[in-house]
C-alpha angles and dihedrals in degrees: 000000000000118000122210129182090230090052091055091045094053092047092049089053092068091055090050090050091052093048091048095047090052089060096053122104115257097251116145091246094051092047093053096040090045090057089055092049092052090052088053088084084096088089090074094042092051092048090054088051090050090055089051094043123148094230146327096297092049090048092050092049092051092048089050088052091050090051092048093047091049091052090049091049091052089054093052091050090055091054099054117096109226123181119240093274092052096046093083091053091048091049091052091050093047088051091050092051089048090053092047091049090053090049092051090045089054095046095051100060091044092052091050091059094061 
């Protein structure tokens, strides 16, 4: 199996989501938004699939999916209601999703040129 730094980074993101969600208050909004954040671990799973793609078109489709899932994750992070202590953690995770989105945005046009 090939190992890529981005693959490890996307997989680590899910663990960070889980740890963050566990710290949120149990408001109805946080419970529902937290469920969506936990399911955002699909970014890492889709990136693994991209690395194991069957060809260029398959790779491009998986990268598009990663980009879409990352944008969705960023939206869910903006909806949760952290307290002041949790705000720094949320900001770090929003920044990480922003960086990943930029990486996927950069990968996609380059893969179209091949």
